[in-house]
C-alpha positions in Angstrom: 196.4 102.5 184.2 199.4 103.6 182.1 199.9 107.3 182.0 199.6 109.1 178.6 202.9 110.4 177.4 203.7 113.8 176.0 206.9 115.1 174.4 207.4 118.9 174.7 210.3 120.7 172.9 211.8 123.8 174.3 211.0 122.6 177.7 213.4 124.9 179.5 211.8 128.2 178.5 209.1 129.9 180.4 206.3 128.6 178.2 208.0 125.1 178.0 208.2 124.9 181.8 204.6 126.0 182.1 203.6 123.3 179.7 205.6 120.6 181.5 204.1 121.6 184.9 200.6 121.8 183.5 200.7 118.3 181.9 202.5 116.7 184.8 199.9 118.1 187.2 197.2 116.7 184.9 198.7 113.2 185.3 200.7 112.9 182.1 204.2 111.3 181.7 206.2 114.3 180.5 209.3 114.1 178.3 211.1 117.4 177.7 213.8 118.3 175.2 216.0 121.4 175.0 219.6 122.3 174.5 220.6 122.0 178.2 218.9 120.8 181.3 217.5 122.9 184.1 213.8 121.9 184.1 212.9 119.5 186.9 209.3 119.3 186.0 209.7 116.4 183.6 209.7 112.6 184.0 212.5 112.3 181.4 214.7 114.8 179.7 216.6 114.5 176.4 219.1 117.2 175.5 218.7 118.0 171.8 220.0 120.9 169.6 217.2 121.3 167.0 219.5 123.2 164.6 221.9 120.2 164.6 218.9 117.8 164.3 218.1 119.5 161.0 221.6 119.8 159.7 223.6 116.8 160.8 222.4 113.3 159.7 224.2 111.3 162.3 223.1 113.6 165.1 219.5 113.4 163.9 219.6 109.6 163.8 220.9 109.4 167.3 218.5 112.0 168.7 215.4 110.3 167.2 216.7 107.0 168.6 217.0 108.5 172.0 213.4 109.9 171.8 212.0 106.5 170.7 213.8 104.7 173.4 212.4 107.0 176.1 208.9 106.7 174.5 209.0 102.9 174.6 205.6 102.8 176.2 204.1 105.0 173.4 203.6 108.7 172.6 200.2 110.4 172.7 201.0 114.0 172.1 203.9 116.0 170.5 204.0 119.7 171.4 206.4 121.6 169.1 207.1 124.6 171.4 210.8 125.3 170.8 211.6 128.5 168.9 214.3 131.1 168.6 213.9 134.7 167.6 216.7 136.5 165.8 215.8 140.1 165.0 217.7 142.1 162.4 216.9 144.1 159.3 217.4 142.0 156.1 220.6 144.0 155.4 222.2 142.7 158.6 220.5 139.3 158.9 223.0 136.6 158.0 222.3 133.5 156.0 223.3 131.5 159.1 220.8 133.3 161.3 218.1 132.8 158.6 218.9 129.1 158.3 219.0 128.5 162.1 215.7 130.2 162.5 214.0 128.1 159.9 215.6 124.9 161.2 214.6 125.4 164.8 211.2 126.9 164.3 210.0 125.0 161.3 212.2 122.2 159.9 212.5 120.5 163.3 208.7 120.3 163.5 208.6 118.5 160.1 211.4 116.1 161.2 210.0 115.2 164.6 206.4 114.8 163.3 207.6 112.6 160.5 209.9 110.4 162.6 207.4 110.1 165.5 204.4 109.5 163.3 204.2 105.7 163.8 204.0 106.1 167.5 201.5 109.0 167.3 199.3 107.0 164.8 199.3 103.9 167.1 198.1 106.1 170.0 195.6 108.0 167.7 197.3 111.0 169.2 197.9 114.6 168.2 200.5 117.2 167.4 200.2 120.7 168.8 202.3 123.4 167.2 203.0 126.6 169.1 203.0 129.3 166.5 203.0 133.1 166.9 201.0 136.2 166.0 203.9 137.0 163.7 202.7 134.3 161.4 199.8 136.7 160.6 200.9 140.2 161.7 204.5 141.3 162.1 206.9 144.2 162.4 210.2 145.3 160.9 213.3 143.1 161.6 211.2 140.0 162.2 211.6 138.5 158.7 213.3 135.2 159.8 211.0 134.6 162.7 207.8 135.6 160.9 208.6 133.5 157.9 209.3 130.4 160.1 206.0 130.9 161.9 204.0 131.4 158.7 205.5 128.2 157.4 204.5 126.5 160.6 200.9 127.6 160.1 200.9 126.2 156.6 202.5 122.9 157.8 199.8 122.6 160.5 197.0 123.0 157.9 198.5 120.6 155.3 199.3 117.9 157.8 195.8 118.1 159.4 194.4 117.3 155.9 196.9 114.6 155.1 196.8 112.8 158.4 193.0 113.2 158.9 191.7 110.8 161.5 195.0 109.1 162.1 196.7 112.0 164.0 195.1 115.3 164.8 197.3 118.4 164.0 196.4 121.8 165.6 198.1 125.0 166.5 198.1 127.7 169.1 199.0 131.3 168.1 199.9 133.6 171.0 200.6 137.3 170.9 202.6 138.9 173.8 202.9 136.6 176.8 204.2 137.7 180.1 207.5 135.8 180.6 210.7 136.8 182.4 212.2 137.5 179.0 209.4 139.9 178.0 209.4 141.6 181.3 213.2 142.1 181.3 212.9 143.9 178.0 210.7 146.5 179.7 212.7 146.8 182.9 213.9 150.3 182.1 210.7 151.5 180.6 207.6 150.8 182.6 205.5 153.2 180.6 206.1 151.2 177.5 205.2 148.1 179.4 201.9 149.6 180.5 201.3 150.8 176.9 201.7 147.2 175.7 198.9 146.2 178.1 196.7 149.0 176.9 197.2 148.1 173.2 195.2 144.8 173.9 191.4 145.0 174.1 191.6 142.9 177.2 193.8 145.5 178.9 196.7 143.2 179.4 199.1 140.7 177.7 198.6 137.0 178.1 200.1 134.7 180.7 201.7 131.2 180.3 198.7 129.6 181.8 196.6 130.7 178.8 198.8 128.5 176.5 198.8 125.6 179.0 195.0 125.6 179.2 194.6 125.7 175.4 197.2 122.9 175.0 195.4 120.7 177.6 192.1 121.2 175.7 193.6 120.3 172.3 195.3 117.2 173.8 191.9 115.8 174.9 189.7 117.1 172.2 187.6 114.9 170.0 188.6 113.7 166.5 186.7 116.6 164.8 189.1 119.2 166.4 191.7 118.9 163.6 193.4 121.7 161.6 192.2 124.2 164.2 194.2 127.3 165.4 193.5 128.9 168.7 194.4 132.6 168.8 195.6 133.7 172.3 196.0 137.4 171.6 193.6 139.3 173.8 191.8 140.4 170.7 194.7 142.5 169.3 194.7 140.4 166.1 191.4 141.9 165.1 192.0 145.4 166.2 192.4 148.1 163.6 195.1 150.7 164.4 194.8 154.1 162.7 198.0 156.1 162.9 197.4 159.7 163.8 
């Protein structure tokens, strides 16, 4: 029996590598994309700069052609996982930083979904968008990132309505996830790291496996699971904080 095929963007990051491992262990043919290669947990790898994909017509055409060639046997699931996070107050946030954030985190999702739609329709497959709690609740200096993720939430909803039974479109919205990057940020302040755990009703932040499990579920769910969003936030998204 032919393996089902999944394309995962941002395959080199901690979450991307977790997704690649999780789906490969589940018997999928895994295709990864990122800027450079260092993930061995894929069956095929395509180096793609998502900012260029959105801003350079010839680069976009060649990149899509490369993906389609690798997906010659079909494409069942697209996971739009890649993202960048550029933090600055609006007074210091450059137009280039803003544009790059929107390109990588949002515009690339539109382009990949649009260009790969024929293959996804043929497989009656699905799109899974990895959003962020910043689409709903955010902090100072996150304007570019929060806006891109809020746009992704809107795109997920609108495409789920437009594509209906042809291709399911769902999203996953994580809060803080324990990754090497997150842990490195607290390397000099373990009290702050423990405080972060305590903020969550579950008493801890999430782990990559939480996102992998939700993605596996959405990849196999029935046709009625469409336009859904799974919050992976330990309950912090519903917790009221009263400053003292």
